[in-house]
LOVEXBA-532642 format. One line per 8 residues: for each residue x, y, z of N, C-alpha, C, O, CB. Coordinates in nm, 4 decimals. Glycine has a CB too. Example, Ala and Ser with C-alpha at 12.3 -4.5 7.8 and 13.67 -1.06 7.14 Angstrom:
BEGIN
1.3190/-0.5690/0.7800/1.2300/-0.4500/0.7800/1.3200/-0.3300/0.7800/1.4236/-0.3319/0.8465/1.1308/-0.4473/0.9046 | 1.2850/-0.2250/0.7080/1.3670/-0.1060/0.7140/1.2900/0.0030/0.7870/1.3409/0.1138/0.8039/1.4084/-0.0598/0.5725
END
This chain:
BEGIN
1.0605/-0.9170/12.9061/1.1570/-0.8216/12.8703/1.3311/-0.8498/12.7984/1.4219/-0.8968/12.8669/1.1636/-0.7562/13.0015 | 1.3413/-0.8248/12.7063/1.4334/-0.8423/12.6369/1.5577/-0.6996/12.6381/1.5462/-0.5895/12.5842/1.3608/-0.8786/12.5075 | 1.6508/-0.7445/12.7052/1.7641/-0.6472/12.7031/1.9031/-0.6511/12.7074/1.9484/-0.7649/12.7200/1.7508/-0.5853/12.7809 | 1.9881/-0.5565/12.7004/2.1627/-0.6047/12.7307/2.2165/-0.4995/12.7839/2.2418/-0.3869/12.7411/2.2662/-0.6445/12.5971 | 2.2371/-0.5770/12.9299/2.3268/-0.5094/12.9795/2.4462/-0.4131/12.9673/2.4719/-0.3154/13.0376/2.3460/-0.5641/13.0109 | 2.5340/-0.4785/12.8290/2.6068/-0.4075/12.7779/2.5776/-0.2903/12.6822/2.4658/-0.2844/12.6311/2.6685/-0.4799/12.7390 | 2.6908/-0.1761/12.6483/2.6290/-0.1142/12.4954/2.6384/-0.2164/12.3752/2.7235/-0.2732/12.3067/2.7231/0.0278/12.4401 | 2.5664/-0.2113/12.3826/2.5382/-0.2792/12.1867/2.6615/-0.2153/12.0640/2.6795/-0.0936/12.0608/2.3340/-0.1915/12.1034
2.7104/-0.2722/12.0044/2.7555/-0.2051/11.9072/2.9173/-0.0746/11.9974/2.9409/0.0459/11.9881/2.5844/-0.1222/11.8321 | 2.9709/-0.1669/12.0575/3.0793/-0.1161/12.1416/3.1328/-0.2362/12.1602/3.0538/-0.3248/12.1928/3.0475/-0.0368/12.2709 | 3.3327/-0.2857/12.1396/3.3582/-0.3587/12.1853/3.3810/-0.3583/12.2977/3.3471/-0.2686/12.3749/3.4082/-0.3899/12.1407 | 3.4848/-0.5276/12.3467/3.4623/-0.4471/12.4351/3.5511/-0.6153/12.5229/3.5020/-0.7205/12.4820/3.2737/-0.3676/12.4574 | 3.6611/-0.6301/12.6242/3.6729/-0.7608/12.7042/3.6106/-0.7797/12.7678/3.5439/-0.6837/12.8066/3.7529/-0.7913/12.7642 | 3.5779/-0.9382/12.8383/3.5264/-1.0039/12.8979/3.5912/-0.9729/13.0354/3.5263/-0.9389/13.1342/3.5255/-1.1217/12.8419 | 3.7461/-0.9904/13.0311/3.8090/-1.0293/13.1487/3.7696/-0.8329/13.1929/3.7199/-0.8097/13.3031/4.0107/-1.1143/13.1285 | 3.7935/-0.7373/13.1142/3.7747/-0.6425/13.2100/3.6338/-0.5588/13.2590/3.6130/-0.4408/13.2873/3.8600/-0.5605/13.1693
3.5482/-0.6804/13.2544/3.3909/-0.5650/13.2077/3.3482/-0.6496/13.3901/3.2480/-0.5910/13.4311/3.2251/-0.6323/12.9763 | 3.3888/-0.7460/13.4826/3.3931/-0.7688/13.6188/3.5204/-0.7888/13.7006/3.6048/-0.8767/13.6828/3.3217/-0.8699/13.6356 | 3.5203/-0.6809/13.8045/3.6080/-0.7475/13.9138/3.5961/-0.8705/14.0346/3.4998/-0.9156/14.0966/3.6327/-0.6495/13.9780 | 3.7217/-0.8966/14.0358/3.6696/-1.0011/14.1676/3.6602/-0.9835/14.3157/3.7434/-0.9045/14.3603/3.7487/-1.1077/14.1735 | 3.5924/-1.0289/14.3889/3.5453/-1.0076/14.4960/3.5960/-1.0760/14.6232/3.5700/-1.1956/14.6365/3.4327/-1.0249/14.4755 | 3.6663/-1.0117/14.7190/3.7015/-1.1346/14.8273/3.6270/-1.2092/14.8638/3.5448/-1.1472/14.9312/3.7408/-1.1095/14.9377 | 3.5910/-1.3661/14.8588/3.5734/-1.4065/14.8858/3.3774/-1.4391/14.8746/3.2827/-1.4785/14.9428/3.6617/-1.3800/14.9501 | 3.4155/-1.3836/14.7238/3.2358/-1.3488/14.6305/3.2609/-1.4456/14.5462/3.3542/-1.5253/14.5361/3.1899/-1.1749/14.5270
3.0677/-1.4097/14.4272/3.1429/-1.4363/14.3517/3.0537/-1.3073/14.2820/2.9721/-1.2371/14.3417/3.1663/-1.5909/14.3038 | 3.0935/-1.2972/14.1389/3.0212/-1.0908/14.1051/2.9561/-1.1525/13.9836/3.0390/-1.2059/13.9099/3.1736/-0.9018/14.0474 | 2.8595/-1.1585/13.9514/2.7601/-1.2080/13.7831/2.7319/-1.0191/13.7913/2.7002/-0.9292/13.8692/2.5360/-1.3708/13.8006 | 2.7807/-1.0528/13.6139/2.6783/-0.9327/13.5651/2.6474/-0.9735/13.4519/2.7139/-1.0554/13.3886/2.7277/-0.7836/13.5526 | 2.5004/-0.8996/13.3981/2.4059/-1.0014/13.2204/2.4543/-0.9624/13.1245/2.3702/-0.8927/13.0678/2.2287/-0.9773/13.1640 | 2.5277/-0.9652/13.0796/2.5723/-0.9523/12.9293/2.4256/-0.8930/12.8196/2.3980/-0.7876/12.7624/2.6332/-1.1340/12.8768 | 2.3556/-1.0393/12.8351/2.2049/-1.0056/12.7775/2.1493/-1.0956/12.8025/2.1776/-1.2138/12.8225/2.1747/-0.9784/12.6413 | 2.0404/-1.0216/12.8015/1.8662/-1.1200/12.8050/1.7778/-1.0747/12.7949/1.7101/-0.9862/12.8472/1.8102/-1.1883/12.9090
1.7747/-1.1894/12.6646/1.6431/-1.2323/12.5922/1.5365/-1.3372/12.6310/1.5358/-1.4084/12.7314/1.6799/-1.2748/12.4764 | 1.4472/-1.3318/12.5308/1.3874/-1.4411/12.5710/1.4288/-1.5745/12.5470/1.4087/-1.6690/12.6233/1.2845/-1.4323/12.5339 | 1.4961/-1.5791/12.4219/1.5529/-1.7358/12.4459/1.7012/-1.7807/12.4474/1.7733/-1.8518/12.3773/1.4999/-1.8208/12.3381 | 1.7140/-1.7019/12.5660/1.8557/-1.7460/12.6652/1.9309/-1.5788/12.6931/1.9241/-1.4727/12.6310/1.9993/-1.8819/12.5492 | 1.9905/-1.6159/12.7985/2.1064/-1.4976/12.8734/2.2396/-1.5315/12.7907/2.2479/-1.6162/12.7017/2.1426/-1.5261/13.0753 | 2.3507/-1.4412/12.8420/2.4591/-1.4473/12.8733/2.4905/-1.3942/12.9936/2.4121/-1.3074/13.0319/2.5177/-1.4091/12.7914 | 2.5867/-1.4212/13.0691/2.6401/-1.3717/13.1884/2.7771/-1.4385/13.2086/2.8200/-1.5538/13.2039/2.5440/-1.3963/13.3055 | 2.8451/-1.2721/13.2418/3.0094/-1.2683/13.3170/2.9882/-1.3014/13.4900/2.9077/-1.2427/13.5623/3.0959/-1.0732/13.2973
3.0669/-1.3923/13.5253/3.0938/-1.3991/13.6599/3.2481/-1.3972/13.6906/3.3392/-1.4362/13.6177/3.0284/-1.5203/13.7132 | 3.2522/-1.3643/13.7657/3.4396/-1.3956/13.8859/3.4319/-1.3995/13.9688/3.4265/-1.3113/14.0545/3.5627/-1.3153/13.9151 | 3.4274/-1.5349/13.9748/3.4768/-1.6203/14.1506/3.6471/-1.5849/14.1866/3.7559/-1.6049/14.1326/3.4668/-1.8520/14.1360 | 3.5870/-1.5103/14.3310/3.7138/-1.5543/14.3792/3.7882/-1.7225/14.4184/3.7111/-1.8087/14.3763/3.7082/-1.4804/14.4907 | 3.8820/-1.7693/14.4688/3.9351/-1.8498/14.4799/3.8822/-1.9452/14.6306/3.9131/-1.8980/14.7400/4.0583/-1.7939/14.4592 | 3.8268/-2.0381/14.6262/3.7218/-2.1588/14.6583/3.5816/-2.1444/14.6998/3.5163/-2.2187/14.7731/3.7699/-2.2341/14.7616 | 3.5371/-2.0073/14.6245/3.3822/-2.0079/14.6302/3.2410/-2.0798/14.4803/3.2664/-2.0730/14.3600/3.3677/-1.8294/14.6499 | 3.1995/-2.0984/14.4982/3.1538/-2.2750/14.4866/3.0108/-2.1959/14.3919/2.9740/-2.0785/14.3886/3.1025/-2.4025/14.6994
2.9685/-2.2934/14.3379/2.7595/-2.3031/14.2857/2.7458/-2.3630/14.2955/2.8208/-2.4395/14.2349/2.6670/-2.2923/14.1788 | 2.6230/-2.4373/14.3908/2.6762/-2.5612/14.5100/2.5299/-2.6075/14.3182/2.4569/-2.5416/14.2443/2.6149/-2.5644/14.8015 | 2.5763/-2.7691/14.3358/2.4695/-2.8562/14.2660/2.3123/-2.8359/14.2266/2.2119/-2.8626/14.2927/2.4655/-2.9561/14.3401 | 2.3257/-2.7786/14.0941/2.1729/-2.7966/14.0525/2.1278/-2.7935/13.9181/2.2133/-2.8244/13.8351/2.0956/-2.6998/14.1090 | 2.0099/-2.7625/13.8738/2.0526/-2.8628/13.7481/1.9866/-2.6805/13.6392/1.9773/-2.5667/13.6853/1.9154/-3.0939/13.7287 | 1.9593/-2.7235/13.5117/1.8822/-2.5913/13.4576/1.7795/-2.6578/13.3880/1.7782/-2.7785/13.4124/1.9685/-2.4813/13.3554 | 1.6713/-2.6098/13.2897/1.5898/-2.6626/13.1989/1.6442/-2.6653/13.0871/1.5915/-2.7255/12.9935/1.4812/-2.6093/13.1898 | 1.7471/-2.6079/13.0766/1.8663/-2.5516/12.9320/2.0007/-2.5710/12.9249/2.0739/-2.5351/13.0170/1.8800/-2.4007/12.9113
2.0641/-2.6520/12.7735/2.1780/-2.6550/12.7819/2.2506/-2.5333/12.8506/2.1684/-2.4628/12.9091/2.2107/-2.6804/12.6675 | 2.3755/-2.4890/12.8608/2.4100/-2.4146/12.8945/2.5600/-2.4122/12.8841/2.6011/-2.5216/12.9228/2.3534/-2.4052/12.9838 | 2.6463/-2.3437/12.8529/2.7857/-2.3106/12.7680/2.9087/-2.2226/12.8545/2.9191/-2.1026/12.8293/2.7382/-2.2081/12.6252 | 2.9884/-2.2770/12.9430/3.1201/-2.2264/12.9826/3.1928/-2.1633/12.9291/3.2455/-2.2578/12.8704/3.1859/-2.2896/13.0071 | 3.2510/-2.0733/12.8919/3.3783/-2.0349/12.8891/3.4595/-2.0146/12.9198/3.4966/-1.9397/12.8295/3.3994/-2.0000/12.8740 | 3.5786/-2.0207/13.0218/3.6901/-2.0048/13.1093/3.7360/-1.8512/13.0230/3.7430/-1.8677/12.9012/3.8150/-2.1583/13.1102 | 3.7643/-1.7211/13.0671/3.8278/-1.6260/13.0543/3.9443/-1.6708/13.0673/4.0116/-1.7139/12.9737/3.7970/-1.5342/13.1211 | 3.9963/-1.6628/13.2373/4.1000/-1.6390/13.2887/4.0653/-1.7366/13.4039/3.9597/-1.7846/13.4450/4.1323/-1.4928/13.3099
4.1998/-1.7477/13.4412/4.2363/-1.8584/13.6007/4.1424/-1.9767/13.5466/4.0888/-1.9784/13.4358/4.1629/-1.7815/13.8063 | 4.1312/-2.0921/13.6628/4.1200/-2.2071/13.6995/4.0052/-2.2406/13.7672/4.0008/-2.1966/13.8821/4.2140/-2.2342/13.7584 | 3.8625/-2.3386/13.7114/3.7642/-2.3526/13.7261/3.7186/-2.4932/13.7528/3.8027/-2.5791/13.7260/3.7231/-2.2960/13.6431 | 3.6063/-2.5339/13.7987/3.6010/-2.7089/13.8227/3.4703/-2.6717/13.8170/3.4126/-2.5861/13.8839/3.6680/-2.8100/13.9738 | 3.4109/-2.7726/13.6962/3.2971/-2.7941/13.6446/3.2633/-2.9069/13.6792/3.3480/-2.9960/13.6728/3.2889/-2.7784/13.5261 | 3.0940/-2.9450/13.7387/3.1073/-3.0697/13.8069/3.0076/-3.1465/13.7122/2.9383/-3.1532/13.8137/3.0694/-3.0668/13.9751 | 2.9417/-3.2038/13.6265/2.8041/-3.2357/13.5310/2.7860/-3.4146/13.6116/2.8442/-3.5220/13.5964/2.8504/-3.2318/13.2933 | 2.7166/-3.3837/13.6643/2.7080/-3.5682/13.7356/2.7658/-3.6430/13.7546/2.7518/-3.7597/13.7180/2.6612/-3.6575/13.6998
2.8655/-3.5869/13.8315/2.9057/-3.5800/13.9287/3.0395/-3.6110/13.9145/3.1147/-3.6487/14.0044/2.8394/-3.6385/14.0043 | 3.0785/-3.5857/13.7453/3.1763/-3.6220/13.6834/3.2821/-3.4797/13.6678/3.2717/-3.3943/13.5797/3.1201/-3.6903/13.5533 | 3.3708/-3.4818/13.7641/3.5072/-3.3292/13.7489/3.5488/-3.2861/13.5885/3.6043/-3.3601/13.5072/3.7010/-3.3896/13.8297 | 3.5179/-3.1850/13.5731/3.6301/-3.1430/13.4458/3.7093/-3.0259/13.5046/3.6409/-2.9380/13.5571/3.5497/-3.0853/13.2845 | 3.8332/-3.0113/13.5044/3.8662/-2.8497/13.5195/3.9102/-2.7998/13.3486/3.9644/-2.8495/13.2498/4.0264/-2.8215/13.6523 | 3.8410/-2.6569/13.3952/3.9347/-2.5851/13.2722/3.9948/-2.4774/13.3464/3.9942/-2.4457/13.4653/3.8471/-2.5189/13.1287 | 4.0788/-2.4018/13.1785/4.1383/-2.2910/13.2017/4.1164/-2.2000/13.0672/4.1035/-2.2020/12.9448/4.2831/-2.3210/13.2420 | 4.1197/-2.1538/13.1340/4.1371/-1.9551/13.0157/4.1824/-2.0371/12.9128/4.2901/-2.0888/12.8828/4.2982/-1.7771/13.0650
4.0425/-2.0335/12.8563/4.0678/-2.0779/12.6190/3.9743/-2.1588/12.6245/3.8990/-2.1633/12.5272/4.2460/-2.1881/12.5173 | 3.9455/-2.2625/12.7589/3.8527/-2.3823/12.7066/3.6772/-2.3561/12.7444/3.6409/-2.2644/12.8180/3.9134/-2.5386/12.7931 | 3.6152/-2.4195/12.7024/3.4643/-2.5055/12.7213/3.4072/-2.5558/12.7687/3.4524/-2.6658/12.8006/3.4276/-2.5625/12.6908 | 3.2881/-2.5289/12.8064/3.2704/-2.7043/12.8161/3.0684/-2.6668/12.8206/3.0306/-2.5524/12.8455/3.3763/-2.8133/13.0296 | 2.9757/-2.7699/12.7958/2.8532/-2.7292/12.7484/2.7419/-2.8418/12.8625/2.6933/-2.9537/12.8464/2.8478/-2.7572/12.5530 | 2.7382/-2.7349/12.9825/2.6600/-2.8383/13.0484/2.4556/-2.8870/13.0087/2.3564/-2.8230/13.0436/2.6835/-2.7740/13.2083 | 2.4610/-2.9970/12.9409/2.3854/-3.0592/12.9275/2.2696/-2.9967/13.0330/2.3009/-2.9593/13.1460/2.4383/-3.1837/12.9323 | 2.1243/-2.9901/12.9785/1.9948/-2.9629/13.0231/1.9573/-3.0862/13.1161/2.0134/-3.1956/13.1212/1.8947/-2.9411/12.8992
1.8608/-3.0457/13.1795/1.8467/-3.0986/13.3320/1.9376/-3.1926/13.4014/1.8795/-3.2836/13.4605/1.7276/-3.1644/13.3452 | 2.0481/-3.1918/13.4070/2.1516/-3.2182/13.4414/2.2534/-3.2245/13.5585/2.3575/-3.1624/13.5367/2.1721/-3.1795/13.3859 | 2.2445/-3.2831/13.6700/2.3249/-3.2078/13.8289/2.4608/-3.1422/13.7312/2.5326/-3.1976/13.6479/2.4005/-3.3721/14.0009 | 2.4580/-2.9913/13.7872/2.6101/-2.9622/13.7943/2.6490/-2.8749/13.9041/2.5725/-2.8543/13.9983/2.6605/-2.8971/13.6681 | 2.7834/-2.8145/13.8944/2.8401/-2.7239/13.9662/2.9450/-2.6561/13.9606/3.0202/-2.7288/13.8956/2.8470/-2.7549/14.0430 | 3.0001/-2.5647/13.9856/3.1130/-2.5010/13.9451/3.1633/-2.4184/14.0629/3.1142/-2.3200/14.1183/3.0867/-2.4201/13.8225 | 3.3175/-2.5124/14.0935/3.3948/-2.4707/14.1770/3.5505/-2.3566/14.1268/3.5825/-2.3342/14.0100/3.4221/-2.6071/14.2380 | 3.6199/-2.3046/14.2446/3.6929/-2.2391/14.2172/3.7937/-2.2647/14.2326/3.8414/-2.2472/14.3448/3.6781/-2.1655/14.2426
3.8795/-2.3219/14.1197/3.9914/-2.4366/14.2340/4.0922/-2.2741/14.2069/4.1835/-2.2646/14.2890/4.0906/-2.6744/14.1401 | 4.0860/-2.1920/14.1373/4.1761/-2.0357/14.1663/4.1091/-1.9702/14.1041/4.0305/-2.0147/14.0204/4.3313/-2.0037/14.1209 | 4.1311/-1.8015/14.1414/4.0759/-1.7318/14.1136/4.0083/-1.7500/13.9067/4.0738/-1.7764/13.8059/4.1681/-1.6268/14.1763 | 3.8605/-1.7213/13.9240/3.8653/-1.7119/13.7574/3.7060/-1.6555/13.7232/3.6012/-1.6465/13.7870/3.9013/-1.8926/13.6710 | 3.7508/-1.6240/13.5873/3.6269/-1.5548/13.5254/3.5597/-1.6401/13.4107/3.6392/-1.6982/13.3368/3.6698/-1.4107/13.4636 | 3.4653/-1.6514/13.3927/3.3578/-1.7373/13.2919/3.2884/-1.6772/13.2374/3.2641/-1.5738/13.2996/3.2716/-1.8251/13.3366 | 3.2170/-1.6872/13.1100/3.1195/-1.6330/13.0255/2.9975/-1.7795/13.0116/3.0054/-1.8913/12.9608/3.2066/-1.5751/12.8634 | 2.8929/-1.7059/13.0846/2.7885/-1.8265/13.0527/2.6625/-1.7902/12.9604/2.5996/-1.6847/12.9516/2.7257/-1.8818/13.1952
2.6515/-1.8755/12.9145/2.5536/-1.8623/12.7813/2.4734/-1.9339/12.8003/2.5370/-2.0322/12.8384/2.5954/-1.8892/12.6485 | 2.3219/-1.9732/12.8031/2.1954/-2.0205/12.8081/2.0927/-2.0493/12.7085/1.9874/-1.9896/12.7305/2.1507/-1.9554/12.8718 | 2.0935/-2.1011/12.6367/2.0022/-2.1155/12.5268/1.8855/-2.2111/12.5819/1.8861/-2.3232/12.6328/2.0793/-2.1760/12.3934 | 1.7632/-2.0981/12.5429/1.6158/-2.1712/12.5778/1.6015/-2.1878/12.4530/1.6280/-2.1296/12.3477/1.4832/-2.0936/12.6570 | 1.5099/-2.3651/12.5221/1.4985/-2.4216/12.3958/1.3429/-2.5512/12.4422/1.2969/-2.6259/12.3558/1.6869/-2.5012/12.3416
END
């Protein structure tokens, strides 16, 4: 099923489209297509996505705050405006160093 959760042809700011949840992680699917998806996340400080891998490359764009992305046991601290690509089939994790918002773009190939 191909769909967009957000309205098409309407401008918006990612930071305003997701709110933090105390001691939680909030995610909203922006686009969901057969070729990939775009998901917006808000992490409260200390929250994490445990180590896992995905069969597709995935790009993380930090929109606000500071997060840690661990790829194949190497740590990268990302702040607002910074981007990293997590390679397919390589273990990775995400930790909230402080509250942060990110956009995750996965391209299936």
